[in-house]
C-alpha positions in Angstrom: 22.2 178.3 30.0 20.3 177.6 33.2 17.9 175.2 31.4 20.9 173.4 30.0 22.4 172.9 33.5 19.2 171.5 34.9 18.9 169.1 32.0 22.6 168.0 32.4 22.1 167.4 36.2 18.9 165.4 35.6 20.7 163.2 33.0 23.6 162.8 35.4 21.2 161.6 38.1 19.3 159.2 35.8 22.6 157.7 34.5 24.0 157.4 38.2 20.8 155.8 39.3 20.9 153.3 36.5 24.6 152.5 37.0 24.1 152.2 40.7 21.2 149.7 40.2 23.4 147.5 37.9 26.1 147.6 40.5 23.8 146.7 43.3 22.5 143.8 41.1 26.0 142.5 40.8 26.8 143.0 44.5 23.6 141.2 45.6 24.1 138.1 43.3 24.4 134.9 45.3 27.7 133.6 44.1 26.9 130.2 45.6 23.8 129.8 43.5 25.1 129.8 40.0 22.8 130.5 37.2 24.9 128.7 34.7 26.7 125.5 35.7 29.0 123.2 33.7 28.0 119.5 33.3 30.7 118.2 35.6 29.3 120.4 38.3 25.8 119.1 38.0 27.0 115.6 38.3 27.1 115.3 42.1 23.4 116.6 42.4 21.9 114.2 39.9 23.8 111.2 41.5 22.7 112.1 45.0 19.0 112.7 43.9 19.0 109.4 42.0 20.3 107.5 45.1 18.7 109.4 47.9 15.3 110.6 46.6 14.6 108.1 43.9 15.8 104.9 45.5 16.2 105.5 49.2 13.0 107.2 50.5 9.2 107.3 50.1 9.0 105.1 47.0 11.0 102.3 48.8 9.3 102.9 52.1 5.9 102.3 50.7 7.1 99.4 48.5 8.4 97.6 51.5 4.9 97.6 53.1 3.1 96.7 50.0 5.4 93.8 49.3 5.4 92.7 53.0 9.0 92.9 53.6 8.0 95.2 56.4 4.8 95.9 58.3 3.8 99.5 58.8 3.4 100.0 62.5 3.1 103.8 62.9 1.5 106.8 61.3 1.7 106.9 57.4 3.3 103.4 57.2 0.5 102.0 59.4 -2.0 103.7 57.0 -0.3 101.9 54.0 -0.5 98.6 55.7 -4.3 99.2 56.4 -4.8 100.7 52.9 -5.9 104.0 54.4 -5.4 107.0 52.1 -3.5 105.1 49.4 -5.4 106.8 46.7 -4.6 110.3 47.8 -2.8 112.6 45.2 -0.7 114.0 47.9 0.8 110.6 48.9 3.6 110.5 46.3 3.5 114.2 45.3 7.1 114.7 46.5 8.4 111.5 44.7 6.7 112.5 41.5 8.2 116.1 41.6 11.7 114.9 42.6 11.9 112.5 39.7 10.9 115.1 37.2 13.4 117.4 38.8 16.3 115.1 38.5 15.2 114.2 34.9 15.1 117.9 34.1 18.7 118.3 35.3 19.9 115.2 33.5 18.2 116.4 30.3 20.2 119.8 30.8 23.4 117.8 31.0 22.5 115.7 28.0 21.7 118.8 25.9 24.8 120.9 26.9 27.1 117.9 26.2 25.7 117.0 22.8 28.7 116.5 20.6 27.1 118.6 17.7 24.8 121.2 19.5 26.2 121.3 23.0 28.7 123.8 24.5 30.3 121.5 27.0 32.3 118.7 25.5 32.2 116.0 28.3 31.3 112.5 27.1 32.0 111.0 30.4 29.4 113.0 32.2 27.0 112.7 29.3 27.3 108.9 29.4 26.5 108.9 33.2 23.6 111.2 32.4 22.2 108.9 29.8 22.4 105.9 32.2 20.8 107.8 35.1 18.1 109.1 32.9 17.1 105.5 32.0 17.3 104.5 35.7 15.1 107.4 36.9 12.7 107.1 34.0 12.3 103.3 34.7 11.4 104.0 38.3 8.8 106.7 37.2 7.0 104.5 34.7 7.3 101.3 36.9 5.6 103.0 39.8 2.9 105.0 37.8 2.6 103.4 34.4 1.7 106.0 31.9 3.6 109.2 32.5 4.5 112.4 30.7 7.7 112.0 28.8 7.9 112.8 25.0 6.2 116.2 25.6 7.7 116.7 29.2 10.7 118.6 30.6 9.8 121.7 28.4 9.2 124.0 31.4 6.7 126.9 30.9 6.5 126.2 27.1 4.3 123.1 27.9 2.7 123.0 31.4 0.3 120.3 30.3 2.4 117.5 28.7 0.4 114.5 27.3 1.0 111.1 28.9 3.0 108.4 27.1 2.1 104.7 27.2 4.5 102.5 29.2 4.9 100.3 26.1 6.4 103.3 24.3 8.6 104.3 27.3 10.3 101.1 27.8 12.2 101.2 24.3 13.3 104.8 25.3 14.8 103.4 28.6 16.7 100.7 26.7 17.8 103.3 24.1 19.3 105.6 26.7 21.2 102.6 28.1 22.6 101.8 24.7 23.4 105.5 24.1 25.1 105.7 27.5 27.3 102.7 26.6 28.2 104.0 23.2 29.1 107.5 24.8 31.2 105.7 27.4 33.0 103.8 24.9 33.9 107.0 23.1 35.6 108.4 26.2 39.3 108.9 26.2 40.4 111.6 28.6 38.1 112.5 31.4 37.7 113.6 35.0 35.8 111.6 37.6 35.2 114.7 39.8 31.7 114.5 41.3 31.1 110.9 40.4 30.1 109.6 43.8 29.4 106.1 42.5 32.3 104.9 40.5 34.6 107.8 40.6 38.2 108.0 42.0 40.1 105.8 39.6 39.5 106.7 36.0 41.1 103.4 34.9 38.0 101.5 36.3 35.2 104.1 36.5 34.4 104.0 32.8 34.3 100.3 32.6 32.2 100.1 35.8 29.5 102.5 34.3 29.5 100.4 31.2 28.9 97.3 33.3 26.0 99.0 35.2 24.4 99.9 31.9 24.5 96.4 30.7 23.1 95.1 34.0 20.3 97.6 33.8 19.5 96.3 30.4 19.2 92.8 31.7 16.9 94.2 34.5 14.5 96.1 32.2 14.5 93.4 29.6 13.4 90.9 32.3 10.7 93.2 33.4 8.9 92.6 30.2 8.4 88.8 30.6 4.6 89.2 30.3 4.7 91.2 27.1 7.9 90.1 25.2 8.6 86.6 24.7 12.2 87.5 23.7 12.8 89.2 27.0 14.9 86.4 28.7 17.2 86.1 25.6 17.6 89.9 25.6 18.8 89.9 29.2 21.1 86.9 28.6 22.6 88.8 25.8 23.4 91.7 28.1 24.6 89.8 31.3 28.0 88.8 30.0 28.8 92.5 29.8 27.3 93.3 33.2 28.6 93.1 36.7 31.5 90.5 37.1 31.5 90.6 40.9 30.2 92.5 43.8 33.0 94.9 43.3 31.0 96.2 40.3 27.9 96.9 42.4 26.0 100.1 41.5 26.0 101.7 44.8 25.9 105.2 46.5 28.2 104.8 49.5 28.9 108.4 50.3 26.8 109.0 53.4 28.1 110.8 56.5 27.6 110.4 60.1 25.4 113.6 60.5 21.7 114.2 60.8 21.5 115.5 57.3 24.1 113.2 55.6 23.1 109.8 56.9 21.4 106.8 55.0 17.8 107.7 54.5 16.5 104.4 55.8 18.5 104.9 59.0 17.2 108.5 59.3 13.6 107.3 58.8 14.0 104.7 61.6 15.7 107.1 63.9 13.2 109.9 63.3 9.9 108.3 62.8 10.2 104.5 63.6 7.3 103.6 61.2 8.4 100.1 60.1 8.6 96.7 61.8 9.7 93.3 60.7 7.0 91.6 58.6 5.5 88.2 59.7 5.2 87.2 55.9 8.9 87.6 55.4 9.8 86.1 58.8 7.7 83.0 58.3 9.2 82.3 54.9 12.7 82.4 56.3 11.8 80.2 59.3 10.4 77.6 56.9 13.8 77.7 55.2 15.9 77.7 58.5 17.4 80.8 57.1 18.8 81.7 60.6 22.1 83.4 59.6 20.3 86.0 57.5 17.5 86.3 60.1 20.3 87.4 62.5 21.7 89.8 60.0 18.3 91.2 59.1 16.3 91.4 62.3 16.6 92.8 65.8 15.2 90.9 68.8 12.7 92.1 71.3 13.2 90.6 74.8 15.7 88.1 73.3 13.3 86.8 70.7 12.1 87.8 67.2 8.7 89.3 67.2 7.5 90.0 63.7 4.5 92.3 63.1 1.4 90.8 61.5 0.8 92.5 58.2 -2.2 94.8 58.1 -3.3 94.2 61.6 -0.4 95.3 63.8 -0.7 97.4 66.9 0.6 100.8 66.4 3.9 101.3 68.0 7.2 103.3 67.6 9.4 100.5 68.8 9.6 98.0 71.7 6.7 95.8 70.6 7.9 94.3 67.3 11.3 93.5 65.9 12.8 96.1 63.6 15.5 95.9 60.9 19.1 95.3 62.0 20.2 96.3 58.5 18.8 99.7 59.1 19.5 100.2 62.8 23.2 99.6 62.3 23.3 101.2 58.9 23.9 104.9 59.4 26.5 104.9 56.6 25.1 101.8 54.7 25.3 102.2 50.8 22.1 102.6 48.8 22.0 99.9 46.1 20.7 101.0 42.8 21.7 97.5 41.4 23.7 94.7 42.8 25.6 91.8 41.5 23.3 89.4 43.2 20.3 90.9 41.5 22.1 90.2 38.1 22.7 86.6 39.0 19.0 86.1 40.2 18.1 87.6 36.8 20.5 85.2 35.0 19.0 82.2 36.9 15.4 83.1 35.9 16.3 84.0 32.2 18.2 80.8 31.9 15.3 78.8 33.4 12.9 80.4 31.1 15.1 79.5 28.1 15.8 76.0 29.3 19.4 76.7 29.8 20.7 73.7 32.0 23.1 76.1 33.8 20.3 78.1 35.5 20.8 76.3 39.0 24.5 77.4 39.1 23.5 81.0 38.4 20.9 80.7 41.3 23.6 79.3 43.6 26.0 82.1 42.6 23.1 84.6 43.4 22.3 83.2 46.9 26.1 83.0 47.8 26.7 86.7 46.7 23.5 87.8 48.7 24.9 86.2 51.8 28.2 88.0 51.3 26.4 91.2 50.7 24.9 90.9 54.1 28.1 90.2 55.9 28.1 86.4 55.8 30.4 84.1 53.8 30.2 82.2 50.5 30.6 78.9 52.5 27.5 79.8 54.6 25.6 80.7 51.4 26.6 77.4 49.8 25.4 75.3 52.8 22.0 77.1 52.9 21.6 76.6 49.1 22.4 72.9 49.3 20.1 72.2 52.3 17.3 74.6 51.8 17.1 75.7 48.2 17.9 72.6 46.2 15.2 70.3 47.8 12.7 73.0 46.8 13.7 73.1 43.1 11.3 70.4 42.2 9.6 70.2 38.9 6.9 72.9 38.6 8.4 74.9 41.5 11.7 76.2 40.2 10.7 79.5 39.0 8.7 80.1 42.3 11.8 79.3 44.4 14.1 81.5 42.2 12.0 84.5 42.8 11.4 83.5 46.4 15.2 83.5 47.1 15.4 86.9 45.3 12.5 88.3 47.3 14.2 87.2 50.6 17.6 88.3 49.5 16.1 91.8 48.6 15.2 92.8 52.3 15.3 95.7 52.9 17.0 98.3 50.8 16.0 96.6 47.5 12.4 96.7 48.2 11.5 98.4 45.0 12.6 95.6 42.9 11.0 93.0 45.1 7.7 95.1 44.6 8.3 95.0 40.8 8.9 91.3 40.8 5.7 90.5 42.6 3.7 92.6 40.3 5.3 90.9 37.3 4.9 87.3 38.8 2.5 87.4 41.6 2.1 83.6 41.7 5.4 83.1 43.3 4.5 84.6 46.7 1.5 84.5 49.0 1.0 87.8 50.7 -1.0 87.8 54.0 -2.1 91.2 54.6 -5.9 90.8 54.9 -6.4 94.3 53.5 -5.3 93.0 50.1 -8.8 91.5 49.6 -11.1 94.0 51.1 -13.8 95.6 48.9 -12.6 99.2 49.8 -8.9 98.4 49.3 -6.6 95.7 47.9 -3.1 95.2 46.9 -1.6 98.4 45.5 -0.6 97.7 41.9 0.5 101.2 41.1 0.9 104.7 42.6 -1.8 107.4 42.5 -1.0 110.3 40.3 0.5 113.4 42.1 -1.3 116.4 43.4 0.8 118.7 41.2 -0.6 116.8 38.2 -4.2 116.8 39.5 -4.0 120.6 39.9 -2.1 121.6 36.8 -2.5 118.7 34.2 -5.8 116.8 35.2 -7.0 117.1 31.5 -4.3 114.4 30.6 -4.2 112.1 33.7 -5.2 108.6 32.8 -8.2 107.1 34.7 -6.8 104.4 37.0 -7.6 102.5 40.2 -4.5 101.8 42.3 -6.1 98.6 43.6 -7.2 97.0 40.3 -5.4 98.7 37.4 -2.1 97.0 36.7 0.7 98.6 34.6 1.3 97.4 31.1 4.2 95.1 31.9 2.3 93.7 34.8 -0.5 92.5 32.5 -2.6 95.5 32.5 -4.1 97.7 29.6 -3.1 101.2 28.4 
C-alpha cells in the first residue's frame, strides 16, 4: 500500500509538472508576434518593405551616385564616388537579404491564397502579391544579374540554391504581372485593409493595381531593347492599359513625421548628409535653361547653386555644396515605385523605336507630367519643351534627348530607373566622374554579391567583376 502511494504521488508530480509547463508556454507566448498570419495581415509589411527597403534606401542611394544624379560627399557615399570598397560583399548585404525576406513573405501569401491548394481565399491580396513579386524580383536581378530564384525561398531545405540566368528570370517577371492582372480581374468582393498604396476606395483600388501591372510590363519590356527586337512593340501593347494620369501613380505615401516613420531619403539626409548635388546633372540643366526644375531640385549655398564635382569633391556634411531641395523638404514625400511620367517617357522611346510619328507628343506629355510631379505647371512644362527640347530633337539625336529628359526628370527618388536606363543605353549620357576610367575602378555595372551568399553559398556564386561585367540585358554574357 505504501509503495502504491509513493507511485501515485510521483505520477501526480510528473503530470502537474507537465501541465504547468504547457500552461507556462501558453502564458509566455508573445501575442503580438503571431506564428500564423492571414494574407490580409501580411499585406502592410510587404508593401512597406517594397517601398522603403527595396526602393527607398541603399540601392537608390548608391544608384544616384553611380549615375551622377548626386555626388557622394561623405563617408560611404564618398567612397562610392571614388570607387573605394565597391566590390566588398558587405556593401549590399542588407539589401540582398531584405529582398529575399520580402520575396519569401510574398511567396507565403501566394501559396496560402492559391485557389486550389491554399487555405486563405483572398484573390485581391494574392493579385497584389503577384505584382509585388514581379517588382522586387526585377530589382533583384537588375542590380545583380544572375540570382537564386527557381530553387530559392525553400528555407532550410535548400540553403545553397543555384543561380538562375537573368534571361530566364525576365519571363518569370512578366508572367507574375500577367498572373496578377488575371487574379485582379477575378476579384469581386474584397477588403483594401492594409493596402497602403491604392487602398481606401474599393471601387478604384482594383483598377489601379491592374494599371500598375500593365505599366510595369511596359517598363520591363523596354528593359530588353538590347536582347529582344520586339520589346518596343510589347511595351506599346501594354501602355493603353497602364496609367491614364498621375492620379494612377504607383506610390507609397504613408510616411509620418516621426524619426522612424519619415521618408528614408529625408532620414538619410538628416542623419548622415552623405549626398550633394552632382555637377553632371547641374550642367545638363544649365545647358537647357531648366531653371524652374533647378529651383525645385536644388538648395543654394550662400545664395547660389554649388554642385559637387563627381568623384573629386571635398568631403563635407553640408555647407560646402548644394543639396537636394526635394529631400530636405520631403519628410513626408511619397516613394515612387513607378510614375505616370515614366510611362510616357517609355511610350515616347517605344514609339520612336518603332517609327510611330506620335512619339514627340508622348515626350511632351512626359515632360509636362514631370513638371507637375515636381510642383510646377503643365504650361511651364510646355514652354520648356518648346524652347529647350524641340530644338534638340534633330535627326540622329532624338533617342538621346528622350532619354536625357527622362534622366533629368528622374532626379532624385527615381534614381534606380535612371541607373538602369544608362546601363541599357550608355550612349545617351556622358558621365564625368574620373573614377569611371581608372585601372583599379570604373563605372559600376552591377552590384557585388552579398556577404551572406559568400559565406553560405559560395559554390554557386557566378564569377563577375562589377566594373566590367554587364548584366544580360545590358549587353553582358551569362
